[in-house]
TIRO-2110 file (N, C-alpha, C; in Angstrom, 1 decimal):
// TIRO-2110
-12.1, -40.0, -30.3, N, 1, A
-10.9, -39.2, -30.7, CA, 1, A
-9.8, -40.2, -31.0, C, 1, A
-9.1, -40.0, -32.1, N, 2, A
-8.0, -40.9, -32.4, CA, 2, A
-6.7, -40.5, -31.7, C, 2, A
-5.8, -41.4, -31.7, N, 3, A
-4.5, -41.1, -31.0, CA, 3, A
-3.8, -39.9, -31.6, C, 3, A
-3.9, -39.8, -32.9, N, 4, A
-3.2, -38.7, -33.7, CA, 4, A
-3.8, -37.4, -33.3, C, 4, A
-5.2, -37.3, -33.2, N, 5, A
-5.8, -36.1, -32.8, CA, 5, A
-5.5, -35.7, -31.4, C, 5, A
-5.4, -36.7, -30.5, N, 6, A
-5.1, -36.4, -29.1, CA, 6, A
-3.7, -35.9, -29.0, C, 6, A
-2.7, -36.5, -29.7, N, 7, A
-1.3, -36.1, -29.7, CA, 7, A
-1.2, -34.7, -30.2, C, 7, A
-2.0, -34.3, -31.3, N, 8, A
-1.9, -32.9, -31.8, CA, 8, A
-2.4, -32.0, -30.7, C, 8, A
-3.5, -32.3, -30.0, N, 9, A
-4.0, -31.4, -28.9, CA, 9, A
-3.0, -31.3, -27.8, C, 9, A
-2.4, -32.4, -27.4, N, 10, A
-1.4, -32.3, -26.3, CA, 10, A
-0.2, -31.4, -26.8, C, 10, A
0.3, -31.6, -28.0, N, 11, A
1.4, -30.8, -28.5, CA, 11, A
1.0, -29.3, -28.5, C, 11, A
-0.2, -29.0, -29.0, N, 12, A
-0.7, -27.6, -29.1, CA, 12, A
-0.8, -27.0, -27.7, C, 12, A
-1.3, -27.8, -26.7, N, 13, A
-1.5, -27.3, -25.4, CA, 13, A
-0.1, -27.1, -24.7, C, 13, A
0.8, -28.0, -25.0, N, 14, A
2.2, -27.8, -24.4, CA, 14, A
2.9, -26.6, -25.0, C, 14, A
2.7, -26.4, -26.3, N, 15, A
3.3, -25.2, -27.0, CA, 15, A
2.7, -23.9, -26.4, C, 15, A
1.4, -23.9, -26.2, N, 16, A
0.8, -22.7, -25.6, CA, 16, A
1.3, -22.5, -24.2, C, 16, A
1.5, -23.5, -23.4, N, 17, A
2.0, -23.4, -22.1, CA, 17, A
3.4, -22.9, -22.1, C, 17, A
4.2, -23.4, -23.0, N, 18, A
5.6, -22.9, -23.1, CA, 18, A
5.6, -21.4, -23.5, C, 18, A
4.8, -21.0, -24.4, N, 19, A
4.8, -19.5, -24.8, CA, 19, A
4.3, -18.7, -23.6, C, 19, A
3.3, -19.1, -22.9, N, 20, A
2.8, -18.3, -21.8, CA, 20, A
3.8, -18.3, -20.7, C, 20, A
4.5, -19.4, -20.4, N, 21, A
5.5, -19.4, -19.4, CA, 21, A
6.7, -18.5, -19.8, C, 21, A
7.1, -18.5, -21.0, N, 22, A
8.2, -17.7, -21.4, CA, 22, A
7.8, -16.2, -21.4, C, 22, A
6.6, -15.9, -21.7, N, 23, A
6.1, -14.5, -21.6, CA, 23, A
6.1, -14.1, -20.2, C, 23, A
5.7, -14.9, -19.3, N, 24, A
5.7, -14.6, -17.9, CA, 24, A
7.1, -14.3, -17.4, C, 24, A
8.1, -15.2, -17.8, N, 25, A
9.5, -15.0, -17.4, CA, 25, A
10.0, -13.7, -17.9, C, 25, A
9.7, -13.3, -19.1, N, 26, A
10.1, -12.0, -19.7, CA, 26, A
9.5, -10.9, -18.9, C, 26, A
8.3, -11.0, -18.5, N, 27, A
7.6, -9.9, -17.7, CA, 27, A
8.3, -9.7, -16.4, C, 27, A
8.7, -10.7, -15.7, N, 28, A
9.3, -10.6, -14.4, CA, 28, A
10.8, -10.5, -14.3, C, 28, A
11.5, -10.7, -15.5, N, 29, A
12.9, -10.8, -15.5, CA, 29, A
13.6, -9.5, -15.1, C, 29, A
13.1, -8.4, -15.6, N, 30, A
13.7, -7.1, -15.3, CA, 30, A
13.6, -6.7, -13.8, C, 30, A
12.3, -6.8, -13.2, N, 31, A
12.2, -6.5, -11.8, CA, 31, A
13.1, -7.5, -10.9, C, 31, A
13.1, -8.8, -11.3, N, 32, A
13.9, -9.7, -10.5, CA, 32, A
15.4, -9.4, -10.7, C, 32, A
15.8, -9.0, -11.8, N, 33, A
17.2, -8.7, -12.1, CA, 33, A
17.6, -7.4, -11.2, C, 33, A
16.7, -6.4, -11.2, N, 34, A
17.0, -5.2, -10.4, CA, 34, A
17.1, -5.5, -9.0, C, 34, A
16.2, -6.4, -8.5, N, 35, A
16.2, -6.8, -7.1, CA, 35, A
17.5, -7.5, -6.8, C, 35, A
17.9, -8.5, -7.6, N, 36, A
19.1, -9.2, -7.5, CA, 36, A
20.3, -8.2, -7.4, C, 36, A
20.4, -7.3, -8.3, N, 37, A
21.5, -6.3, -8.3, CA, 37, A
21.5, -5.5, -7.0, C, 37, A
20.3, -5.0, -6.6, N, 38, A
20.3, -4.2, -5.3, CA, 38, A
20.7, -5.0, -4.1, C, 38, A
20.4, -6.3, -4.1, N, 39, A
20.7, -7.1, -2.9, CA, 39, A
22.2, -7.4, -2.9, C, 39, A
22.7, -7.7, -4.1, N, 40, A
24.1, -8.2, -4.1, CA, 40, A
25.1, -7.2, -4.5, C, 40, A
24.7, -6.1, -5.1, N, 41, A
25.7, -5.1, -5.7, CA, 41, A
26.2, -5.5, -7.0, C, 41, A
25.6, -6.5, -7.6, N, 42, A
26.1, -7.1, -8.9, CA, 42, A
26.0, -6.0, -10.0, C, 42, A
27.0, -6.0, -10.9, N, 43, A
27.0, -5.1, -12.0, CA, 43, A
27.2, -3.6, -11.6, C, 43, A
27.7, -3.3, -10.5, N, 44, A
27.9, -2.0, -10.0, CA, 44, A
26.7, -1.3, -9.5, C, 44, A
25.7, -2.1, -9.1, N, 45, A
24.5, -1.5, -8.5, CA, 45, A
24.7, -1.3, -7.0, C, 45, A
24.6, -0.1, -6.5, N, 46, A
24.7, 0.2, -5.1, CA, 46, A
23.5, -0.5, -4.4, C, 46, A
23.7, -0.8, -3.1, N, 47, A
22.7, -1.4, -2.3, CA, 47, A
21.8, -0.2, -1.7, C, 47, A
20.6, -0.5, -1.4, N, 48, A
19.7, 0.4, -0.7, CA, 48, A
19.7, 0.1, 0.8, C, 48, A
19.7, 1.1, 1.6, N, 49, A
19.6, 0.9, 3.1, CA, 49, A
18.6, 2.0, 3.7, C, 49, A
18.1, 1.7, 4.8, N, 50, A
17.2, 2.6, 5.5, CA, 50, A
18.0, 3.7, 6.2, C, 50, A
19.2, 3.4, 6.7, N, 51, A
20.1, 4.4, 7.4, CA, 51, A
21.4, 3.8, 7.5, C, 51, A
22.4, 4.6, 7.9, N, 52, A
23.7, 4.1, 8.1, CA, 52, A
23.8, 3.3, 9.4, C, 52, A
24.7, 2.4, 9.5, N, 53, A
24.7, 1.5, 10.6, CA, 53, A
25.1, 2.2, 11.9, C, 53, A
25.8, 3.3, 11.8, N, 54, A
26.3, 4.0, 12.9, CA, 54, A
27.8, 3.7, 13.2, C, 54, A
28.3, 2.6, 12.7, N, 55, A
29.7, 2.2, 12.9, CA, 55, A
30.5, 3.0, 11.8, C, 55, A
31.5, 3.7, 12.3, N, 56, A
32.4, 4.3, 11.3, CA, 56, A
33.8, 3.8, 11.5, C, 56, A
34.7, 4.1, 10.6, N, 57, A
36.0, 3.7, 10.7, CA, 57, A
37.0, 4.8, 10.3, C, 57, A
38.2, 4.5, 10.3, N, 58, A
39.2, 5.6, 10.0, CA, 58, A
39.5, 5.7, 8.5, C, 58, A
39.2, 4.7, 7.7, N, 59, A
39.5, 4.7, 6.3, CA, 59, A
38.7, 5.8, 5.6, C, 59, A
39.3, 6.5, 4.6, N, 60, A
38.7, 7.5, 3.9, CA, 60, A
38.7, 7.1, 2.4, C, 60, A
37.6, 7.5, 1.7, N, 61, A
37.5, 7.2, 0.3, CA, 61, A
37.1, 8.5, -0.4, C, 61, A
37.6, 8.6, -1.7, N, 62, A
37.2, 9.7, -2.5, CA, 62, A
36.0, 9.2, -3.3, C, 62, A
34.9, 9.9, -3.2, N, 63, A
33.7, 9.5, -4.0, CA, 63, A
33.5, 10.5, -5.1, C, 63, A
33.6, 10.1, -6.4, N, 64, A
33.4, 10.9, -7.5, CA, 64, A
31.9, 10.8, -8.0, C, 64, A
31.4, 12.0, -8.5, N, 65, A
30.0, 12.0, -8.9, CA, 65, A
30.0, 12.3, -10.4, C, 65, A
29.5, 11.3, -11.2, N, 66, A
29.5, 11.4, -12.6, CA, 66, A
28.0, 11.7, -13.0, C, 66, A
27.8, 12.5, -14.0, N, 67, A
26.5, 12.9, -14.5, CA, 67, A
26.5, 12.8, -16.0, C, 67, A
25.5, 12.1, -16.6, N, 68, A
25.4, 11.9, -18.0, CA, 68, A
23.9, 12.1, -18.5, C, 68, A
23.7, 12.5, -19.7, N, 69, A
22.4, 12.6, -20.3, CA, 69, A
22.4, 11.8, -21.6, C, 69, A
21.5, 10.9, -21.7, N, 70, A
21.4, 10.1, -23.0, CA, 70, A
20.8, 11.0, -24.1, C, 70, A
21.2, 10.5, -25.3, N, 71, A
20.7, 11.2, -26.5, CA, 71, A
19.2, 11.3, -26.5, C, 71, A
18.6, 12.4, -26.9, N, 72, A
17.2, 12.5, -27.0, CA, 72, A
16.5, 13.3, -25.8, C, 72, A
17.3, 13.6, -24.8, N, 73, A
16.8, 14.3, -23.7, CA, 73, A
17.6, 15.6, -23.6, C, 73, A
16.9, 16.7, -23.8, N, 74, A
17.5, 18.1, -23.8, CA, 74, A
17.6, 18.6, -22.4, C, 74, A
18.5, 18.0, -21.6, N, 75, A
18.7, 18.5, -20.3, CA, 75, A
20.2, 18.7, -20.0, C, 75, A
20.5, 19.7, -19.2, N, 76, A
21.8, 19.8, -18.6, CA, 76, A
21.8, 19.0, -17.3, C, 76, A
22.8, 18.3, -16.9, N, 77, A
22.8, 17.5, -15.7, CA, 77, A
24.3, 17.4, -15.2, C, 77, A
24.4, 17.7, -13.9, N, 78, A
25.7, 17.8, -13.3, CA, 78, A
25.7, 17.5, -11.8, C, 78, A
26.8, 17.1, -11.2, N, 79, A
26.9, 17.0, -9.8, CA, 79, A
27.2, 18.4, -9.2, C, 79, A
26.6, 18.7, -8.1, N, 80, A
26.9, 20.0, -7.5, CA, 80, A
28.4, 20.1, -7.1, C, 80, A
28.9, 19.0, -6.6, N, 81, A
30.4, 18.9, -6.3, CA, 81, A
30.9, 17.7, -7.1, C, 81, A
32.0, 17.8, -7.8, N, 82, A
32.4, 16.7, -8.6, CA, 82, A
33.0, 15.5, -7.8, C, 82, A
33.4, 15.8, -6.6, N, 83, A
33.9, 14.7, -5.7, CA, 83, A
34.0, 15.2, -4.3, C, 83, A
34.0, 14.2, -3.3, N, 84, A
34.2, 14.5, -1.9, CA, 84, A
34.9, 13.4, -1.2, C, 84, A
35.5, 13.7, -0.1, N, 85, A
36.1, 12.7, 0.7, CA, 85, A
35.1, 12.2, 1.8, C, 85, A
35.0, 10.9, 1.9, N, 86, A
34.0, 10.4, 2.9, CA, 86, A
34.7, 9.3, 3.8, C, 86, A
34.3, 9.3, 5.0, N, 87, A
34.8, 8.3, 6.0, CA, 87, A
33.9, 7.1, 5.9, C, 87, A
34.4, 5.9, 6.0, N, 88, A
33.6, 4.7, 6.0, CA, 88, A
32.5, 4.7, 7.1, C, 88, A
31.3, 4.3, 6.7, N, 89, A
30.2, 4.3, 7.7, CA, 89, A
29.5, 5.6, 8.0, C, 89, A
30.1, 6.7, 7.5, N, 90, A
29.5, 8.0, 7.8, CA, 90, A
28.4, 8.3, 6.7, C, 90, A
27.3, 8.7, 7.2, N, 91, A
26.2, 9.1, 6.2, CA, 91, A
26.6, 10.4, 5.6, C, 91, A
26.5, 10.5, 4.3, N, 92, A
26.9, 11.6, 3.5, CA, 92, A
25.8, 12.1, 2.5, C, 92, A
25.7, 13.4, 2.4, N, 93, A
24.7, 14.0, 1.5, CA, 93, A
25.4, 14.7, 0.3, C, 93, A
24.9, 14.3, -0.9, N, 94, A
25.5, 15.0, -2.1, CA, 94, A
24.3, 15.4, -2.9, C, 94, A
24.5, 16.4, -3.9, N, 95, A
23.4, 16.9, -4.7, CA, 95, A
23.8, 16.8, -6.2, C, 95, A
22.8, 16.5, -7.0, N, 96, A
22.9, 16.6, -8.5, CA, 96, A
21.9, 17.6, -8.9, C, 96, A
22.2, 18.3, -10.0, N, 97, A
21.3, 19.3, -10.6, CA, 97, A
21.0, 19.0, -12.0, C, 97, A
19.7, 19.1, -12.3, N, 98, A
19.2, 18.9, -13.7, CA, 98, A
18.5, 20.1, -14.2, C, 98, A
18.7, 20.5, -15.4, N, 99, A
18.0, 21.7, -16.0, CA, 99, A
17.4, 21.3, -17.4, C, 99, A
16.2, 21.6, -17.6, N, 100, A
15.5, 21.4, -18.9, CA, 100, A
16.0, 22.5, -19.8, C, 100, A
16.8, 22.3, -20.8, N, 101, A
17.3, 23.3, -21.7, CA, 101, A
16.4, 23.4, -23.0, C, 101, A
15.3, 22.7, -23.0, N, 102, A
14.5, 22.7, -24.2, CA, 102, A
13.3, 23.7, -24.0, C, 102, A
12.5, 23.9, -25.0, N, 103, A
11.3, 24.8, -24.8, CA, 103, A
10.0, 24.0, -24.6, C, 103, A
10.2, 22.7, -24.2, N, 104, A
9.0, 21.9, -23.9, CA, 104, A
9.2, 21.2, -22.6, C, 104, A
8.1, 20.9, -21.8, N, 105, A
8.3, 20.1, -20.6, CA, 105, A
8.8, 18.7, -21.0, C, 105, A
9.6, 18.1, -20.2, N, 106, A
10.1, 16.8, -20.5, CA, 106, A
10.2, 15.9, -19.2, C, 106, A
10.0, 14.6, -19.4, N, 107, A
10.0, 13.7, -18.3, CA, 107, A
11.3, 12.8, -18.5, C, 107, A
12.1, 12.8, -17.5, N, 108, A
13.4, 12.0, -17.5, CA, 108, A
13.4, 11.0, -16.3, C, 108, A
14.2, 9.9, -16.5, N, 109, A
14.4, 8.9, -15.5, CA, 109, A
15.9, 8.6, -15.5, C, 109, A
16.4, 8.5, -14.3, N, 110, A
17.9, 8.3, -14.1, CA, 110, A
18.1, 6.8, -13.7, C, 110, A
19.2, 6.2, -14.3, N, 111, A
19.7, 5.0, -13.8, CA, 111, A
21.1, 5.3, -13.3, C, 111, A
21.7, 4.3, -12.6, N, 112, A
22.9, 4.5, -11.9, CA, 112, A
23.8, 3.3, -11.8, C, 112, A
25.0, 3.5, -11.5, N, 113, A
25.9, 2.4, -11.1, CA, 113, A
27.1, 2.9, -10.4, C, 113, A
27.9, 2.0, -9.8, N, 114, A
29.0, 2.3, -9.0, CA, 114, A
30.2, 1.6, -9.6, C, 114, A
31.3, 2.3, -9.8, N, 115, A
32.6, 1.7, -10.3, CA, 115, A
33.7, 2.0, -9.2, C, 115, A
34.6, 1.1, -9.0, N, 116, A
34.6, -0.2, -9.6, CA, 116, A
33.5, -1.1, -9.1, C, 116, A
33.2, -2.2, -9.8, N, 117, A
32.1, -3.1, -9.4, CA, 117, A
32.4, -3.7, -8.1, C, 117, A
33.7, -3.9, -7.7, N, 118, A
34.0, -4.5, -6.4, CA, 118, A
33.5, -3.6, -5.2, C, 118, A
33.3, -2.3, -5.5, N, 119, A
32.9, -1.4, -4.4, CA, 119, A
31.4, -1.4, -4.2, C, 119, A
30.7, -1.8, -5.3, N, 120, A
29.2, -1.7, -5.3, CA, 120, A
28.5, -2.4, -4.1, C, 120, A
28.9, -3.6, -3.7, N, 121, A
28.3, -4.2, -2.5, CA, 121, A
28.4, -3.4, -1.2, C, 121, A
29.4, -2.5, -1.2, N, 122, A
29.6, -1.7, 0.1, CA, 122, A
29.1, -0.3, 0.0, C, 122, A
28.6, 0.1, -1.2, N, 123, A
28.1, 1.5, -1.4, CA, 123, A
26.6, 1.4, -1.2, C, 123, A
26.1, 2.0, -0.1, N, 124, A
24.7, 1.9, 0.2, CA, 124, A
24.0, 3.3, 0.1, C, 124, A
23.0, 3.3, -0.7, N, 125, A
22.2, 4.6, -0.9, CA, 125, A
21.0, 4.5, 0.1, C, 125, A
20.8, 5.6, 0.8, N, 126, A
19.6, 5.7, 1.7, CA, 126, A
18.5, 6.4, 1.0, C, 126, A
18.8, 7.5, 0.2, N, 127, A
17.8, 8.2, -0.6, CA, 127, A
18.5, 8.6, -1.9, C, 127, A
17.7, 8.5, -3.0, N, 128, A
18.1, 9.0, -4.3, CA, 128, A
17.0, 9.2, -5.2, C, 128, A
17.2, 9.8, -6.3, N, 129, A
16.2, 10.1, -7.3, CA, 129, A
16.1, 9.1, -8.4, C, 129, A
16.9, 8.1, -8.3, N, 130, A
17.0, 7.1, -9.4, CA, 130, A
15.7, 6.4, -9.6, C, 130, A
15.4, 6.0, -10.8, N, 131, A
14.2, 5.3, -11.2, CA, 131, A
12.9, 6.0, -10.9, C, 131, A
13.0, 7.3, -10.5, N, 132, A
11.8, 8.1, -10.3, CA, 132, A
11.7, 9.1, -11.4, C, 132, A
10.5, 9.2, -12.0, N, 133, A
10.3, 10.2, -13.1, CA, 133, A
10.4, 11.6, -12.6, C, 133, A
11.3, 12.4, -13.3, N, 134, A
11.4, 13.8, -13.0, CA, 134, A
10.8, 14.6, -14.1, C, 134, A
9.9, 15.5, -13.8, N, 135, A
9.2, 16.3, -14.8, CA, 135, A
9.7, 17.7, -14.7, C, 135, A
10.3, 18.2, -15.7, N, 136, A
10.9, 19.5, -15.7, CA, 136, A
10.2, 20.4, -16.8, C, 136, A
9.8, 21.6, -16.4, N, 137, A
9.2, 22.5, -17.4, CA, 137, A
10.4, 23.2, -18.1, C, 137, A
10.1, 23.9, -19.3, N, 138, A
11.2, 24.5, -20.0, CA, 138, A
11.9, 25.5, -19.1, C, 138, A
13.2, 25.4, -19.1, N, 139, A
14.1, 26.3, -18.2, CA, 139, A
14.1, 25.9, -16.8, C, 139, A
13.4, 24.9, -16.3, N, 140, A
13.3, 24.6, -14.9, CA, 140, A
14.6, 23.8, -14.5, C, 140, A
15.0, 24.2, -13.3, N, 141, A
16.2, 23.5, -12.7, CA, 141, A
15.7, 22.8, -11.4, C, 141, A
16.2, 21.6, -11.2, N, 142, A
15.9, 20.9, -10.0, CA, 142, A
17.2, 20.4, -9.3, C, 142, A
17.2, 20.5, -8.0, N, 143, A
18.4, 20.0, -7.2, CA, 143, A
18.0, 18.8, -6.5, C, 143, A
18.6, 17.6, -6.7, N, 144, A
18.2, 16.3, -6.2, CA, 144, A
19.2, 15.8, -5.3, C, 144, A
18.8, 15.4, -4.0, N, 145, A
19.8, 14.8, -3.1, CA, 145, A
20.0, 13.3, -3.2, C, 145, A
21.2, 12.9, -2.9, N, 146, A
21.6, 11.5, -2.8, CA, 146, A
22.2, 11.4, -1.4, C, 146, A
21.7, 10.5, -0.6, N, 147, A
22.2, 10.2, 0.7, CA, 147, A
22.8, 8.8, 0.7, C, 147, A
24.0, 8.6, 1.2, N, 148, A
24.7, 7.3, 1.0, CA, 148, A
25.7, 7.2, 2.1, C, 148, A
26.2, 5.9, 2.2, N, 149, A
27.4, 5.7, 3.1, CA, 149, A
28.2, 4.5, 2.5, C, 149, A
29.4, 4.4, 2.8, N, 150, A
30.3, 3.3, 2.4, CA, 150, A
30.4, 2.4, 3.6, C, 150, A
30.0, 1.1, 3.5, N, 151, A
30.0, 0.2, 4.6, CA, 151, A
31.4, -0.1, 5.0, C, 151, A
31.7, 0.0, 6.3, N, 152, A
33.0, -0.3, 6.9, CA, 152, A
33.5, -1.7, 6.5, C, 152, A
32.6, -2.6, 6.2, N, 153, A
33.1, -4.0, 5.8, CA, 153, A
34.0, -4.0, 4.6, C, 153, A
34.0, -2.9, 3.8, N, 154, A
34.8, -2.8, 2.6, CA, 154, A
36.3, -2.9, 3.0, C, 154, A
36.6, -2.5, 4.2, N, 155, A
38.0, -2.5, 4.6, CA, 155, A
38.5, -3.9, 5.0, C, 155, A
37.5, -4.9, 5.1, N, 156, A
37.9, -6.3, 5.4, CA, 156, A
38.0, -7.1, 4.2, C, 156, A
37.5, -6.6, 3.1, N, 157, A
37.5, -7.3, 1.8, CA, 157, A
38.9, -7.3, 1.1, C, 157, A
39.5, -8.4, 1.0, N, 158, A
40.9, -8.5, 0.4, CA, 158, A
40.8, -8.0, -1.1, C, 158, A
39.7, -8.2, -1.7, N, 159, A
39.5, -7.8, -3.1, CA, 159, A
39.3, -6.3, -3.3, C, 159, A
39.0, -5.6, -2.2, N, 160, A
38.7, -4.2, -2.3, CA, 160, A
39.8, -3.3, -1.6, C, 160, A
40.9, -3.9, -1.2, N, 161, A
42.0, -3.2, -0.5, CA, 161, A
42.6, -2.1, -1.3, C, 161, A
42.7, -2.3, -2.6, N, 162, A
43.3, -1.3, -3.5, CA, 162, A
42.4, -0.1, -3.9, C, 162, A
41.1, -0.2, -3.5, N, 163, A
40.2, 0.9, -3.9, CA, 163, A
40.4, 2.1, -3.0, C, 163, A
40.6, 3.2, -3.7, N, 164, A
40.7, 4.5, -3.0, CA, 164, A
39.6, 5.5, -3.5, C, 164, A
39.2, 5.2, -4.7, N, 165, A
38.2, 6.1, -5.3, CA, 165, A
37.0, 5.3, -5.8, C, 165, A
35.8, 5.8, -5.5, N, 166, A
34.5, 5.1, -5.9, CA, 166, A
33.8, 6.2, -6.7, C, 166, A
33.3, 5.7, -7.9, N, 167, A
32.5, 6.7, -8.7, CA, 167, A
31.0, 6.3, -8.7, C, 167, A
30.2, 7.2, -8.4, N, 168, A
28.7, 7.1, -8.5, CA, 168, A
28.3, 7.8, -9.7, C, 168, A
27.8, 7.0, -10.7, N, 169, A
27.4, 7.5, -12.0, CA, 169, A
26.0, 7.4, -12.3, C, 169, A
25.4, 8.5, -12.7, N, 170, A
24.0, 8.6, -13.1, CA, 170, A
23.8, 8.9, -14.6, C, 170, A
22.9, 8.4, -15.2, N, 171, A
22.5, 8.7, -16.6, CA, 171, A
21.0, 9.0, -16.7, C, 171, A
20.7, 10.2, -17.1, N, 172, A
19.2, 10.5, -17.3, CA, 172, A
18.8, 10.1, -18.8, C, 172, A
17.7, 9.5, -18.9, N, 173, A
17.1, 9.1, -20.2, CA, 173, A
15.7, 9.8, -20.3, C, 173, A
15.3, 10.0, -21.5, N, 174, A
14.0, 10.5, -21.8, CA, 174, A
13.0, 9.4, -21.6, C, 174, A
12.0, 9.6, -20.8, N, 175, A
11.0, 8.6, -20.5, CA, 175, A
10.2, 8.3, -21.8, C, 175, A
9.8, 7.1, -22.0, N, 176, A
8.9, 6.8, -23.1, CA, 176, A
7.6, 7.4, -23.0, C, 176, A
7.1, 7.5, -21.7, N, 177, A
5.8, 8.1, -21.5, CA, 177, A
6.0, 9.5, -21.1, C, 177, A
5.6, 10.4, -22.0, N, 178, A
5.7, 11.9, -21.7, CA, 178, A
4.4, 12.5, -21.3, C, 178, A
3.4, 11.7, -20.9, N, 179, A
2.1, 12.3, -20.6, CA, 179, A
2.1, 13.2, -19.4, C, 179, A
3.0, 13.0, -18.5, N, 180, A
3.1, 13.9, -17.3, CA, 180, A
3.7, 15.2, -17.7, C, 180, A
4.5, 15.3, -18.8, N, 181, A
5.0, 16.5, -19.3, CA, 181, A
3.9, 17.4, -19.8, C, 181, A
2.9, 16.8, -20.5, N, 182, A
1.8, 17.6, -21.0, CA, 182, A
1.0, 18.2, -19.9, C, 182, A
0.8, 17.4, -18.8, N, 183, A
0.0, 17.9, -17.6, CA, 183, A
0.8, 19.0, -17.0, C, 183, A
2.1, 18.8, -16.9, N, 184, A
3.0, 19.8, -16.2, CA, 184, A
3.1, 21.1, -16.9, C, 184, A
2.9, 21.1, -18.2, N, 185, A
3.0, 22.3, -19.0, CA, 185, A
2.2, 23.5, -18.4, C, 185, A
1.0, 23.1, -17.9, N, 186, A
0.1, 24.2, -17.4, CA, 186, A
0.4, 24.4, -15.9, C, 186, A
1.1, 23.5, -15.2, N, 187, A
1.3, 23.7, -13.8, CA, 187, A
2.6, 24.3, -13.4, C, 187, A
3.7, 24.0, -14.1, N, 188, A
5.0, 24.4, -13.7, CA, 188, A
5.3, 25.8, -14.3, C, 188, A
6.1, 26.6, -13.5, N, 189, A
6.6, 27.8, -14.0, CA, 189, A
8.1, 27.6, -14.1, C, 189, A
8.8, 28.3, -15.0, N, 190, A
10.3, 28.1, -15.2, CA, 190, A
11.0, 28.7, -14.0, C, 190, A
11.1, 28.0, -12.9, N, 191, A
11.9, 28.5, -11.8, CA, 191, A
12.6, 27.2, -11.1, C, 191, A
13.5, 27.5, -10.2, N, 192, A
14.2, 26.4, -9.6, CA, 192, A
13.4, 25.8, -8.5, C, 192, A
13.7, 24.5, -8.2, N, 193, A
13.1, 23.9, -7.0, CA, 193, A
14.1, 23.0, -6.4, C, 193, A
14.0, 22.6, -5.2, N, 194, A
14.9, 21.7, -4.5, CA, 194, A
14.0, 20.7, -3.8, C, 194, A
14.3, 19.4, -4.0, N, 195, A
13.6, 18.4, -3.2, CA, 195, A
14.2, 18.4, -1.8, C, 195, A
13.3, 18.3, -0.8, N, 196, A
13.8, 18.2, 0.6, CA, 196, A
14.4, 16.9, 0.9, C, 196, A
15.4, 16.9, 1.7, N, 197, A
16.0, 15.6, 2.1, CA, 197, A
15.3, 15.0, 3.3, C, 197, A
END
């Protein structure tokens, strides 16, 4: 084998390795980014927790609940209460409601964030419906719980001292995979249901 042929093979192998490596990075980038956001609260992503720490404080915050539906999903979506006052460290339960207003079963998935971004590292969700596919039959309504607490450490953060209101915002999107909707068409009846907390 000549030097030229060997160089061509090495270049080709290196090119293939670079393409495979970049494809692998693309495949894991979204899960790694989500994990990073959950751990750090980056980009307004609330943190996940098993339970509230048990430590409470005197500080009170107004938590607003925002509900949005992306274009292409024929659902009504709202917070059961638009806002509530919560004490730092206290475990709190809120509900959102979604209703399929179309004449077809639909699968939706919700994403979320917290504003202002500075509050996100201290906003801990214990239970929520985010990133879980929700399948609703025509006319069906579902009531979905969100359990959360605001970490008392927020009161020690000099960059968060001016925060009095925290907004938890959800947006429902139509799932790309609607196969569960076809299965659900024969199983669901148009009635309300509530997920247990």
